[in-house]
C-alpha positions in Angstrom: -66.6 7.2 39.3 -64.0 4.6 38.2 -65.1 1.7 36.1 -63.5 -1.4 35.8 -63.4 -4.4 33.0 -61.5 -7.4 32.4 -60.8 -9.0 29.2 -59.1 -11.8 28.1 -57.1 -12.4 24.9 -56.4 -15.9 23.7 -54.0 -14.8 21.0 -53.1 -12.4 18.2 -56.1 -13.5 16.6 -58.7 -11.8 19.1 -56.5 -9.0 19.4 -58.5 -6.5 17.2 -61.7 -7.3 19.0 -59.9 -6.7 22.3 -58.6 -3.5 21.0 -62.1 -2.1 19.8 -63.4 -3.0 23.3 -60.5 -1.0 24.9 -60.9 2.0 22.8 -64.6 2.0 23.5 -64.0 1.7 27.4 -61.3 4.3 27.2 -63.1 6.8 24.9 -63.5 9.5 27.7 -59.9 9.7 28.7 -56.8 10.7 26.6 -54.0 8.9 28.8 -53.9 5.1 28.9 -51.3 3.4 31.1 -50.1 0.1 29.9 -48.6 -2.0 32.9 -47.2 -5.5 32.8 -44.0 -7.6 32.9 -41.7 -7.6 30.2 -42.9 -9.7 27.2 -46.6 -9.4 28.6 -47.6 -7.9 25.3 -47.9 -4.1 26.0 -46.4 -2.7 22.6 -48.2 -5.8 20.6 -51.5 -4.5 22.1 -50.6 -0.8 21.5 -49.7 -1.8 17.6 -53.3 -3.4 17.5 -54.9 -0.2 19.1 -53.2 2.0 16.8 -54.2 -0.2 13.8 -57.7 0.1 15.0 -57.5 4.1 15.5 -56.3 4.2 11.9 -52.7 5.5 12.6 -51.0 6.2 9.5 -47.3 5.7 10.6 -45.3 2.5 11.5 -46.0 2.0 15.1 -42.7 0.6 17.2 -41.7 0.9 20.7 -40.1 4.2 21.7 -37.6 2.3 24.2 -34.8 4.6 23.3 -36.4 7.6 21.7 -39.0 7.6 24.8 -41.8 9.0 22.8 -43.3 8.5 19.1 -45.8 10.5 17.3 -48.2 8.9 15.3 -50.7 10.7 12.8 -54.1 9.0 12.2 -56.4 8.9 9.0 -58.7 11.3 10.8 -55.7 13.7 11.4 -55.4 13.0 15.0 -52.0 12.6 16.8 -51.4 9.6 19.1 -48.4 9.8 21.4 -46.6 6.5 22.1 -44.2 6.6 25.2 -42.0 3.9 26.9 -40.5 4.9 30.2 -38.4 1.9 31.1 -35.3 3.0 30.5 -35.7 6.3 32.4 -33.7 6.9 35.9 -36.5 9.3 37.3 -39.1 11.4 36.5 -37.0 14.4 35.9 -36.0 12.9 32.6 -39.7 13.1 31.8 -39.9 16.4 32.7 -36.9 17.5 30.6 -38.8 16.3 27.3 -41.8 18.0 28.2 -43.9 14.8 29.1 -46.4 17.0 31.0 -47.3 19.0 28.1 -47.9 15.9 25.9 -50.3 14.5 28.9 -52.3 17.7 29.0 -52.3 18.2 25.2 -55.6 16.4 24.7 -54.1 14.1 22.3 -53.9 10.4 22.9 -51.2 9.3 25.1 -50.3 5.4 25.2 -47.8 5.1 27.9 -45.7 2.2 28.7 -43.9 1.7 32.2 -45.6 4.5 33.7 -44.8 3.6 37.2 -41.5 5.9 37.2 -43.6 9.2 36.2 -46.6 8.5 38.3 -46.4 11.9 40.0 -46.7 13.6 36.6 -49.8 11.9 35.3 -53.0 13.6 35.3 -55.9 12.6 37.3 -58.0 11.4 34.8 -56.4 7.9 33.0 -57.3 4.5 31.9 -54.9 1.6 33.5 -54.5 -1.1 31.2 -52.9 -4.1 33.2 -51.6 -7.0 31.2 -51.0 -10.4 32.8 -49.7 -13.2 31.0 -51.5 -16.4 31.9 -50.8 -20.1 30.4 -50.9 -21.0 26.6 -50.5 -17.4 25.3 -53.6 -16.2 27.1 -53.3 -12.5 28.5 -55.8 -11.2 31.2 -56.5 -7.4 30.6 -57.9 -5.3 33.3 -59.0 -2.2 32.6 -59.6 0.7 35.1 -61.1 4.0 34.2 -61.1 6.8 36.2 -61.9 9.6 33.8 
């Protein structure tokens, strides 16, 4: 059964609360897909999510490395992907992306559109839309 929820963020100050609600909403799935225009705030939201997940490492966009691996205070692993620069899904296959997706560890994926055919059936979609005055609409769809 697909569950949906729409949140709003009025700015950086309320992102920690928004992140907590996203974590709660997506707790039953390990693959989270982040979709939004360039500059919509995908990486900023992921950084805040990682803070709430108690990630110990420096969180940054893996634009050139494709994947960053983070360790949490609970000794869990979180993978952060950015597929923006990929030419096709075969590049993701070459780095073993499917192994990450099915590892049971949390995978936070920016620009997942190019690798849609590699994704598991169960995931949470996080769609971010920039509105006026820095407000963000964050639509969540959990089909886990």
